[in-house]
C-alpha positions as MATLAB code, in Angstrom:
seq = 'MNAALSRRGLLAAGAAGLAGAAAGTVPAVAAPTAAGRGTGSASLILHNARVFTGVPGAAVAEAVAVGRDGRILAVGTGSAVRRLIGRDTEVVNARGNTVMSGIHDGHVHPLGAGERSLKPSLAGAETTVEELRTLLSGFLADSGGSGAEPDTWLVVEDWNPVGLLPSGTVPHHTMLDALPTRRPVVLVGGDGHNLWANRRALDIAGVTAATPDPPGGQIVKGPDGKPSGVLKDDAQGLVTRHLPVPTEAELVAACAKVLAEAAASGVTTMMDALVGRHELGLYRALSAAGGLPQRIVPAIRLSVEQTKDPAAALAYAKGLRKEFTGVRGLRFGMVKVFLDGVIEYPAQTAALLEPYLDGNGKPTRNRGELYTSAREYGRLSAAFNRAGWQMHAHGLGDRAVRTALDGYAYAREATGQRDPRNAIAHLELVDPADLRRFARLGVTACMQLQWAQRDIWTEEALLPYIGPRRHRWLYPARSLEKAGARLSGGSDWPVDPLQVWNQLQTAVDRKGAEGKGPLYRELEGLSRVSSLRMHTSGTAWQLRQEELTGTVQRGKAADLVLLDRDVTRCPVGDISGTRVELTLVGGRTVHDVHTATGRAAAARLEQAAAAPRPASYAAVHGGRHQACGCTSH';
ca = [
     -11.301  -16.466  -19.383;
     -11.217  -19.988  -18.745;
     -13.470  -22.973  -18.871;
     -13.752  -23.075  -15.135;
     -16.111  -20.268  -15.243;
     -18.056  -21.853  -18.110;
     -18.469  -25.161  -16.039;
     -19.816  -22.976  -13.384;
     -22.443  -21.085  -15.088;
     -21.149  -18.253  -15.032;
     -19.997  -17.983  -18.644;
     -21.817  -17.794  -21.626;
     -20.761  -17.321  -25.648;
     -22.699  -15.361  -27.571;
     -26.452  -13.386  -27.904;
     -28.381  -16.107  -25.997;
     -26.787  -15.369  -22.590;
     -27.891  -11.562  -23.111;
     -30.918  -12.409  -24.255;
     -31.696  -14.504  -21.123;
     -30.577  -12.029  -18.815;
     -33.221   -9.614  -20.174;
     -35.780  -12.143  -19.899;
     -34.823  -13.061  -16.387;
     -32.934  -16.556  -17.245;
     -29.854  -17.069  -17.620;
     -28.455  -20.644  -19.527;
     -25.646  -21.927  -18.198;
     -23.964  -21.655  -21.477;
     -25.769  -20.354  -24.530;
     -25.374  -21.246  -27.862;
     -22.743  -19.699  -30.230;
     -24.554  -16.533  -32.293;
     -23.956  -16.688  -36.303;
     -22.138  -13.324  -36.057;
     -18.594  -13.860  -36.999;
     -15.742  -12.953  -35.263;
     -15.756   -9.192  -37.365;
     -13.065   -6.936  -36.111;
     -15.952   -4.889  -34.141;
     -16.523   -7.773  -32.018;
     -16.041   -7.806  -28.373;
     -13.588  -10.585  -27.031;
     -15.354  -10.509  -23.806;
     -18.516   -8.888  -22.259;
     -19.919   -8.668  -18.717;
     -23.525   -8.375  -18.614;
     -26.031   -8.291  -15.968;
     -24.060   -5.756  -13.756;
     -24.205   -2.905  -11.977;
     -21.232   -1.080  -13.574;
     -19.594    1.604  -11.572;
     -17.934    3.795  -14.164;
     -16.664    5.912  -11.589;
     -17.775    9.420  -14.105;
     -19.498   11.808  -11.982;
     -23.165   12.153  -13.345;
     -23.052    9.113  -15.253;
     -25.865    6.599  -15.629;
     -25.884    3.423  -14.355;
     -24.926    0.694  -16.774;
     -25.764   -3.135  -17.246;
     -22.775   -3.899  -19.462;
     -19.384   -3.346  -20.473;
     -17.917   -4.601  -23.688;
     -14.104   -5.038  -24.125;
     -12.470   -5.103  -27.357;
     -10.034   -7.395  -28.541;
      -7.164   -4.395  -28.059;
      -7.551   -4.642  -24.774;
      -9.590   -1.614  -24.196;
     -12.994   -1.225  -23.284;
     -15.497   -1.051  -26.409;
     -18.671    0.017  -25.272;
     -20.633    0.234  -21.425;
     -24.252    0.574  -20.915;
     -27.170   -1.700  -21.190;
     -27.014   -5.265  -22.439;
     -29.005   -4.690  -25.439;
     -26.544   -1.859  -26.464;
     -23.418   -4.422  -26.714;
     -25.401   -6.978  -28.595;
     -23.802   -5.863  -31.811;
     -20.374   -6.499  -30.479;
     -20.577   -9.831  -29.957;
     -19.072  -12.272  -31.892;
     -18.681  -16.309  -33.065;
     -16.094  -16.297  -29.952;
     -16.806  -13.572  -27.729;
     -17.035  -14.750  -24.317;
     -20.208  -13.595  -21.936;
     -20.000  -13.395  -18.244;
     -23.096  -12.961  -16.361;
     -22.381  -10.982  -13.316;
     -25.635  -11.563  -11.370;
     -26.552   -8.184  -10.631;
     -22.727   -7.407   -8.577;
     -20.600   -4.812   -9.118;
     -18.454   -4.577  -12.281;
     -15.908   -1.429  -11.296;
     -12.448    0.136  -12.597;
      -9.619   -2.207  -11.076;
      -8.595   -0.547   -7.598;
      -5.262    1.755   -7.931;
      -3.000    1.410   -5.063;
      -1.308    4.795   -4.799;
       1.478    3.880   -2.099;
       2.228   -0.177   -1.100;
       5.857   -2.274   -1.222;
       4.516   -5.147   -2.834;
       8.340   -6.939   -3.483;
       8.834   -5.946    0.473;
       5.483   -7.679    1.296;
       7.242  -10.883   -1.152;
      10.404  -10.898    1.253;
       8.413  -10.779    4.183;
       7.063  -14.097    2.982;
      10.390  -15.607    3.129;
      11.094  -15.315    7.030;
       9.021  -16.386   10.583;
       6.610  -13.237   11.554;
       5.227  -12.506   14.776;
       1.606  -10.866   13.495;
       2.624   -7.986   15.784;
       1.327   -9.746   18.138;
       1.145   -9.141   21.705;
       3.410  -10.862   24.135;
       5.397  -11.323   28.096;
       8.902  -11.289   27.196;
       8.679  -15.634   27.997;
       6.160  -15.600   25.886;
       7.951  -14.325   23.174;
      11.078  -16.429   23.971;
       8.724  -19.544   23.489;
       8.076  -18.148   19.646;
      11.437  -17.514   19.261;
      12.598  -20.618   20.350;
      10.488  -22.320   18.173;
      11.619  -19.989   14.875;
      15.224  -20.700   15.963;
      14.047  -24.790   15.572;
      12.592  -24.426   12.458;
      15.312  -22.638   10.973;
      18.091  -25.580   11.733;
      18.156  -25.761   15.154;
      21.680  -26.931   16.593;
      22.498  -27.577   12.788;
      22.871  -23.538   12.728;
      24.683  -22.602   15.403;
      26.072  -20.575   15.956;
      26.228  -17.984   12.900;
      23.231  -18.428   10.860;
      20.946  -15.329   11.470;
      17.452  -15.416   12.645;
      15.459  -12.613   11.137;
      11.941  -12.394   12.676;
       9.435  -10.094   10.799;
       6.698   -8.506   12.369;
       7.567   -7.280   15.733;
       5.274   -5.346   17.366;
       7.671   -2.409   18.871;
       5.309   -1.399   21.864;
       3.737   -5.130   22.144;
       5.576   -6.429   25.259;
       3.789   -7.146   28.599;
       3.371   -5.835   30.841;
       2.519   -2.430   29.026;
       5.380   -0.037   29.084;
       8.125   -3.083   29.202;
      10.997   -1.734   27.399;
      12.862   -3.967   24.775;
      16.587   -4.573   25.687;
      19.276   -6.907   23.561;
      19.441   -9.137   27.258;
      15.725  -10.544   26.486;
      16.953  -12.249   23.615;
      20.863  -12.966   24.882;
      18.260  -15.238   27.445;
      17.819  -17.357   24.221;
      19.283  -20.779   24.171;
      21.034  -19.528   21.267;
      24.486  -18.183   20.156;
      23.126  -17.365   16.912;
      22.565  -13.391   16.016;
      19.130  -12.810   16.435;
      17.140   -9.431   14.774;
      13.407   -8.768   15.263;
      11.971   -6.381   12.244;
       9.347   -3.933   13.687;
       6.256   -3.934   11.642;
       6.649   -0.258   11.669;
      10.026   -0.238    9.345;
      11.273    2.365   12.005;
      12.254   -0.127   15.008;
      14.738   -2.980   15.075;
      16.027   -5.202   17.903;
      18.758   -7.023   18.066;
      20.522   -9.380   20.410;
      24.249   -9.163   21.910;
      25.472  -11.402   18.571;
      23.921   -8.965   16.528;
      24.843   -5.744   17.669;
      28.476   -7.292   18.164;
      28.566   -8.301   14.658;
      27.704   -5.003   13.353;
      30.441   -3.401   15.465;
      27.469   -0.920   17.351;
      29.181   -0.257   20.721;
      28.566    2.855   23.064;
      30.680    4.677   20.876;
      29.285    4.048   17.965;
      27.355    8.209   16.595;
      24.014    7.706   15.661;
      23.970    8.040   11.756;
      22.074   10.434   10.067;
      18.206    9.957   10.483;
      18.589    7.123   12.888;
      18.854    6.592   15.991;
      21.325    3.675   18.440;
      18.967    3.650   21.276;
      21.334    3.440   24.875;
      20.395    2.718   27.923;
      21.261    5.264   31.051;
      24.491    3.111   31.368;
      25.117    4.791   27.701;
      25.341    1.210   26.123;
      22.881   -0.053   23.234;
      20.369   -1.166   24.125;
      19.586   -3.152   21.187;
      16.799   -1.274   19.682;
      17.982    0.689   16.504;
      15.426    3.323   14.754;
      14.997    4.537   11.234;
      18.221    4.743    9.462;
      20.376    3.522   12.443;
      18.762   -0.029   11.135;
      21.305   -0.426    8.566;
      23.952   -0.553   10.991;
      22.603   -4.390   11.503;
      20.335   -5.197    8.009;
      23.627   -4.645    5.946;
      24.636   -7.800    7.660;
      21.747   -9.974    6.804;
      21.347  -12.579    4.798;
      19.756  -11.829    0.973;
      17.989  -14.176   -0.327;
      18.336  -15.557   -3.725;
      16.621  -13.664   -7.016;
      15.241  -16.382   -7.921;
      13.397  -16.882   -4.150;
      12.610  -13.158   -4.025;
      11.244  -13.535   -7.676;
       9.265  -17.156   -6.359;
       8.004  -15.274   -3.245;
       6.939  -11.824   -5.101;
       5.038  -13.459   -7.820;
       2.692  -15.138   -5.333;
       2.090  -11.992   -3.873;
       1.025  -10.027   -6.716;
      -1.082  -13.083   -7.698;
      -2.703  -12.104   -4.047;
      -2.797   -8.290   -5.039;
      -4.801   -9.134   -8.365;
      -7.051  -11.529   -6.442;
      -7.951   -8.330   -4.634;
      -8.608   -6.307   -7.248;
      -5.577   -4.108   -7.256;
      -4.680   -3.145  -11.496;
      -2.520   -0.607  -10.552;
       0.674   -0.017   -8.182;
       2.528    2.853   -7.213;
       5.598    0.856   -5.230;
       6.111    3.794   -2.948;
       9.942    2.989   -2.209;
      12.498    1.688   -5.345;
      16.182    1.457   -5.882;
      18.190   -0.732   -7.715;
      17.779   -3.651   -6.175;
      13.857   -3.451   -6.468;
      14.203   -2.610   -9.835;
      16.366   -5.501  -10.637;
      13.213   -7.603   -9.002;
      10.770   -6.286  -11.419;
      13.058   -6.786  -14.196;
      12.989  -10.526  -13.389;
       9.122  -10.459  -12.623;
       8.367   -9.252  -15.799;
      10.606  -11.283  -17.929;
       9.208  -14.269  -15.974;
       5.447  -13.524  -16.950;
       4.768  -12.716  -12.882;
       3.932   -9.191  -13.325;
       0.417   -8.329  -13.539;
      -0.618   -5.157  -12.712;
       0.845   -1.632  -13.828;
       3.228   -0.406  -11.873;
       4.640    3.192  -10.926;
       8.048    2.847   -8.990;
       9.092    5.647   -6.904;
      12.835    6.014   -6.823;
      13.600    6.694   -3.194;
      15.830    9.422   -2.007;
      18.420    9.300    1.320;
      18.131   12.404    3.145;
      21.477   13.274    1.943;
      20.098   13.130   -2.360;
      17.960   15.455   -1.151;
      20.682   17.898   -0.159;
      22.243   18.067   -3.590;
      19.181   18.354   -6.164;
      21.065   17.861   -9.293;
      22.902   14.694   -8.267;
      19.785   13.283   -6.807;
      18.125   14.081  -10.209;
      20.690   12.235  -11.770;
      20.679    9.246  -10.244;
      16.873    8.571  -10.747;
      17.628    9.304  -14.425;
      20.584    6.726  -14.141;
      17.951    4.546  -12.868;
      15.215    5.051  -15.238;
      17.624    4.551  -18.598;
      19.236    1.457  -17.073;
      15.614   -0.053  -16.508;
      13.764    1.695  -19.446;
      11.948   -1.277  -21.133;
      10.857   -3.119  -18.824;
       7.212   -4.237  -19.559;
       4.963   -2.921  -16.926;
       7.192   -0.514  -15.602;
       6.338    3.496  -16.039;
       8.769    5.567  -13.991;
       8.440    9.879  -13.487;
       7.997    9.908   -9.067;
      10.391    9.988   -6.801;
       9.995    9.487   -2.995;
      11.500   11.697    0.223;
      10.921   10.954    4.204;
      10.228   13.795    5.694;
       9.533   12.668    9.168;
       8.956    9.439   10.687;
       6.000    8.001   13.109;
       3.634    9.495   15.730;
       2.769    7.206   17.995;
       4.601    6.157   21.292;
       7.048    5.137   21.902;
       8.818    6.425   18.267;
       6.922    9.845   18.316;
      10.134   10.877   15.139;
       6.821   12.275   12.903;
       7.094   16.042   12.711;
       5.174   18.017   14.805;
       3.794   21.805   14.942;
       3.812   21.656   18.525;
       5.832   19.328   20.944;
       4.478   15.759   22.211;
       2.513   15.627   25.564;
       4.297   13.618   28.176;
       1.040   11.073   28.228;
      -0.334   13.136   31.611;
      -1.116   16.230   29.052;
       2.112   18.173   29.799;
       3.875   19.288   26.450;
       7.600   17.745   26.320;
      10.685   19.366   24.262;
      10.149   16.687   21.632;
       8.450   18.010   18.209;
       9.695   14.749   16.665;
      12.690   14.799   13.679;
      12.198   16.559   10.175;
      14.641   15.106    7.877;
      15.061   17.231    5.091;
      13.557   21.666    5.672;
      11.052   22.887    3.310;
      13.969   25.069    1.811;
      16.078   21.914    0.564;
      12.567   20.234    0.121;
      11.168   23.096   -2.564;
      14.650   22.834   -4.026;
      14.437   19.358   -4.552;
      10.757   19.305   -6.108;
      11.300   22.184   -8.006;
      14.293   20.433  -10.183;
      12.472   17.013  -10.496;
       9.197   19.028  -11.289;
      11.061   21.142  -14.137;
      12.727   17.577  -15.398;
       9.108   16.350  -15.400;
       9.180   13.955  -12.506;
       6.929   14.240   -9.656;
       7.324   14.288   -6.143;
       5.760   11.850   -3.405;
       6.762   12.744    0.407;
       6.143   11.106    3.523;
       4.766   13.194    5.814;
       2.704   11.958    8.923;
       3.124   14.672   11.107;
       1.538   18.215   10.544;
       4.971   19.707   10.888;
       5.905   17.251    7.936;
       3.108   18.289    5.868;
       3.535   22.012    6.140;
       7.445   21.215    4.845;
       5.515   19.739    2.128;
       3.355   22.160    1.152;
       5.931   24.829    1.482;
       8.089   23.326   -0.868;
       5.528   22.588   -3.055;
       4.681   26.212   -3.439;
       8.469   27.425   -3.872;
       8.908   25.048   -6.614;
       5.457   26.032   -8.192;
       6.704   29.976   -7.819;
       9.901   28.746   -9.218;
       9.119   26.089  -12.062;
       5.895   28.289  -13.096;
       4.286   24.847  -13.449;
       0.676   24.564  -12.585;
       0.037   20.730  -12.640;
       3.173   18.641  -11.602;
       1.384   16.111   -9.798;
       3.276   15.950   -6.186;
       1.624   14.375   -3.589;
       1.791   13.612    0.269;
       1.541   10.326    2.013;
      -0.116    9.048    5.235;
      -1.203   12.528    6.751;
      -1.996   11.081    9.657;
      -2.328   14.455   11.067;
      -2.845   17.595    9.611;
      -3.618   21.515   10.829;
      -6.560   23.140    9.815;
      -5.011   26.253    8.371;
      -3.071   23.695    5.796;
      -6.695   21.749    4.132;
      -7.065   24.666    1.482;
      -3.755   24.758    0.088;
      -3.534   21.084   -1.685;
      -6.335   22.257   -3.798;
      -4.303   25.900   -4.184;
      -1.168   23.595   -5.327;
      -2.443   20.613   -7.365;
      -1.271   18.773   -3.900;
      -2.591   15.067   -4.161;
      -3.590   13.711   -0.577;
      -2.414    9.829   -0.605;
      -4.211    8.220    2.409;
      -4.227    5.180    4.026;
      -7.656    5.267    5.524;
      -8.133    1.610    7.005;
      -6.295    2.845    9.760;
      -8.894    5.778   10.445;
     -10.918    4.041   13.118;
     -10.848    3.957   16.797;
      -8.142    1.211   18.325;
      -4.780    1.297   20.259;
      -3.138    2.789   17.239;
      -5.299    6.062   17.189;
      -6.220    5.901   21.580;
      -3.542    4.193   23.450;
      -0.628    4.837   21.898;
      -1.718    8.665   20.623;
      -4.409   10.486   22.113;
      -2.473   11.095   25.356;
       0.204   12.242   23.687;
      -1.242   14.553   21.441;
      -4.458   15.636   23.314;
      -7.780   15.828   22.236;
      -7.270   19.099   20.135;
      -5.420   17.615   17.521;
      -6.357   14.374   17.924;
      -9.650   15.442   16.184;
      -7.755   15.831   12.803;
      -6.569   12.535   12.615;
      -6.674   11.461    9.130;
      -9.113   14.547    7.999;
      -9.969   12.781    4.965;
     -13.623   15.076    4.314;
     -12.016   17.727    5.177;
      -9.483   17.818    2.896;
     -12.268   17.009    0.183;
     -14.763   19.685    1.214;
     -11.559   22.081    0.924;
     -11.150   20.790   -2.830;
      -8.269   18.510   -2.183;
      -7.784   15.635   -4.775;
      -7.945   12.408   -2.622;
      -6.276    8.808   -3.519;
      -5.829    5.955   -1.634;
      -2.786    3.759   -1.113;
      -2.688    0.273    1.535;
       1.062    0.714    2.597;
       1.292   -2.843    2.418;
       2.683   -5.534    3.851;
       2.131   -3.581    7.196;
      -1.153   -5.234    7.717;
      -2.091   -8.215    5.422;
      -3.374   -6.669    2.039;
      -7.214   -5.941    2.891;
      -8.512   -3.723    0.015;
     -11.940   -3.546    0.332;
     -11.861   -3.208    4.317;
      -9.838    0.134    3.437;
     -12.506    1.525    1.048;
     -14.962    1.017    3.950;
     -13.187    2.151    6.753;
     -12.891    5.567    4.846;
     -16.312    5.516    4.802;
     -17.796    3.999    8.170;
     -14.056    5.302    9.774;
     -14.647    1.968   11.492;
     -14.205   -0.844    9.574;
     -14.210   -4.694   10.111;
     -12.354   -4.694   13.051;
     -12.166   -0.847   14.914;
     -13.288   -0.752   18.395;
     -15.451    2.328   17.812;
     -15.808    5.325   14.517;
     -13.451    7.637   14.322;
     -14.762   10.970   13.960;
     -17.309    9.510   11.748;
     -19.192   12.925   11.407;
     -16.900   14.870   11.015;
     -14.644   12.617    8.359;
     -15.814   10.134    7.160;
     -16.115    9.824    3.184;
     -19.478    9.300    0.913;
     -19.204    5.198    0.106;
     -19.268    6.695   -4.060;
     -15.851    9.280   -2.764;
     -14.194    6.094   -1.295;
     -14.718    4.390   -4.538;
     -13.369    7.345   -6.765;
     -10.504    7.888   -4.052;
      -8.872    3.875   -4.520;
      -9.672    4.051   -8.599;
      -9.875    8.008  -10.518;
      -8.602    9.729   -7.763;
      -5.031    7.272   -7.483;
      -5.071    7.313  -11.519;
      -5.131   10.938  -11.701;
      -2.336   11.153   -8.900;
      -0.113    8.842  -11.537;
      -0.946   10.518  -14.370;
      -2.933    7.872  -15.815;
      -6.393    9.328  -15.802;
      -6.859    8.923  -19.838;
      -5.731    5.519  -19.746;
      -7.364    3.617  -16.377;
      -9.625    4.977  -13.519;
     -12.903    4.699  -14.678;
     -15.004    2.415  -16.868;
     -15.422    4.528  -20.341;
     -15.282    3.558  -23.676;
     -11.640    3.788  -25.176;
     -10.083    3.452  -21.386;
      -7.520    0.454  -20.875;
     -10.395   -2.530  -19.632;
      -8.283   -2.664  -16.267;
     -11.691   -4.280  -14.838;
     -12.877   -6.186  -11.399;
     -15.992   -8.034  -10.595;
     -16.894   -8.577   -7.270;
     -19.228  -11.058   -5.358;
     -21.257   -8.612   -4.136;
     -22.747   -4.672   -5.612;
     -20.222   -3.022   -3.231;
     -22.625    0.380   -4.737;
     -25.743   -0.713   -2.439;
     -24.828   -3.297    0.226;
     -24.427   -2.182    3.873;
     -21.452   -0.529    4.223;
     -20.608   -3.096    6.778;
     -20.821   -5.260    4.634;
     -18.224   -4.009    1.888;
     -14.801   -5.433    3.618;
     -16.010   -8.713    3.068;
     -15.966   -8.509   -0.705;
     -14.244  -11.273   -2.663;
     -13.051  -10.659   -6.454;
     -14.118  -12.802   -8.855;
     -12.447  -11.654  -11.735;
      -9.406   -9.255  -12.260;
      -8.944   -8.022  -16.118;
      -5.654   -6.092  -16.739;
      -5.987   -4.307  -20.623;
      -8.310   -6.705  -20.846;
      -6.184   -9.796  -19.867;
      -7.467  -12.135  -17.105;
      -4.800  -11.763  -13.628;
      -7.294  -13.350  -11.740;
      -9.720  -15.672  -11.627;
     -11.439  -17.132   -8.742;
     -12.588  -19.869  -10.343;
      -9.478  -21.464  -11.402;
      -6.950  -23.341   -8.862;
      -4.449  -20.730   -9.230;
      -7.224  -18.099   -8.088;
      -8.775  -20.081   -5.652;
      -5.305  -20.204   -4.337;
      -4.279  -16.893   -4.072;
      -7.327  -16.285   -2.221;
      -7.152  -18.352   -0.026;
      -3.727  -17.110    0.911;
      -5.341  -13.731    1.167;
      -8.264  -14.757    3.543;
      -5.606  -16.415    6.034;
      -3.363  -13.617    6.320;
      -6.289  -11.616    7.149;
      -7.117  -13.968    9.758;
      -4.086  -13.532   11.523;
      -3.805  -11.465   14.749;
      -3.495   -8.084   13.514;
      -0.832   -6.099   15.313;
      -1.309   -4.198   18.815;
      -0.419   -0.526   17.971;
      -0.081    1.555   14.818;
       3.665    1.747   15.267;
       3.948   -1.840   14.682;
       1.942   -1.365   11.663;
       3.001    2.118   10.231;
       6.571    1.942    8.574;
       6.557   -2.251    7.617;
       6.094   -1.027    4.034;
       8.982    1.502    4.435;
      11.225   -1.639    5.847;
       9.468   -4.123    3.536;
      11.460   -1.731    0.299;
      14.553   -1.559    1.951;
      14.461    2.127    3.478;
      16.521    1.520    5.973;
      19.212   -0.311    4.827;
      19.943    1.284    1.806;
];
């Protein structure tokens, strides 16, 4: 804690602060008590609060005491914590606002957010071709101008693959070739599943009409059989392997900034949903530099090829764990597998049980792409579960979800394990016949509910292509909950700006701060308590961390946040505007909005949130995946 809080009248050291609260007045700075430091005294007390413990049936508490070992000493009334005040105990008046567990992000790519911040961004904008060229010309000038000709790459993030106007305009390399440059130009889709390159970039990469599609990827070609410049999924690696790589120092500095932004959002634990040696090296550097404020559970990404050889895949994961064991802040035990792609038009690579429609209600022959069979995924899951590892599957379409469940059922029978804590992420479309299987198999439903709203993602880019019958089962959170599934929450940042509290709001009202309307709120909206638990104790359970964090209970780690409002009672529509005043991890302050660094992090968050939103879900879904290098490693 710091003097800035004291000067603002939020910090009081000693019992007088609590006594004043009980009397209805709180002095700006209370006099120290006569009590000594003592072995049982608290290092910090948060009082005059609405403490959301997250424990079912627990009474609402007023105060939390944090011990000098970074654990919670007590939770209860203000009077109950008085005995824990010592001479140097810091006491913060919460002014009736919420104190709760820190947010646990069960699916996120923070290092990708850092790397993206080093490049210019289109922010998912919808533009005409001419407007796009104007923006790109500005980026060319800002990145060296004539001095960068002809060989300096221009790499632009957050391109919207369906954002060219008029609607239906198809990207082609000739549109980029018309720019006033000889430089290679690459636009990286915000979905992480699409990349658009100019002719120069394709030439450098050696992509021609004769280049075959790589496993798990597609080189989009025109009627003449020549590459159009658009590369999908793992085909992006044909170009991205040639892109310049920032120095480690640049990446560490950028990632430290975005991790500070996550702390300013109240995030205390993250499951980085796609890592390899590169990302683990960055985490090691960040940890050594003191720039790792959260607890990190890295999920080691397995390629399509690796899923076919469980023994080799397990050896690979164990090798990385051994190489990076000892990095403070990391806890291993998770692997990640892509089962399909994205569902929205025009990508339509998510695996569906029934074919996509043509936009006019007629079935096509396309059921999307399933990268791994249920048998292969089952064998892989059995091998990892038997060795004590958890599985985390990207399953977006209903066929991919069923494939994951079938694989987990096989692993359960093969290993005899009843609590492997496997998960499926995204779950944009789930067949109702599979809802009860989550509870039966003990599979966590890891959902990104900030997209469960009516907007261009769920309406124009999806409804005509799957029809109303299936559309009703988009993000079926309440149906899964009623069927007994454990829910966890994830942001998938950096797809969108990190907006944790809008994420929690949208889980409830299915509209959020920016939706055009609610998406099946009566059928699938969660209660406020369910949303809060989903993003705290639910994710802690997913990560096998529930004995350490996720609820506010005596003996657990003091991973806590103090908010600027009471999110348990304010209007649901106000939750998205929540600001985090204070974030603790293990009792250590990792964000304080009243410090210069805290104010700066909060300001960056607000600036990012104010940026134009991407205009299609296809332009948001996978940037999280591209951010962690899933298409280039």
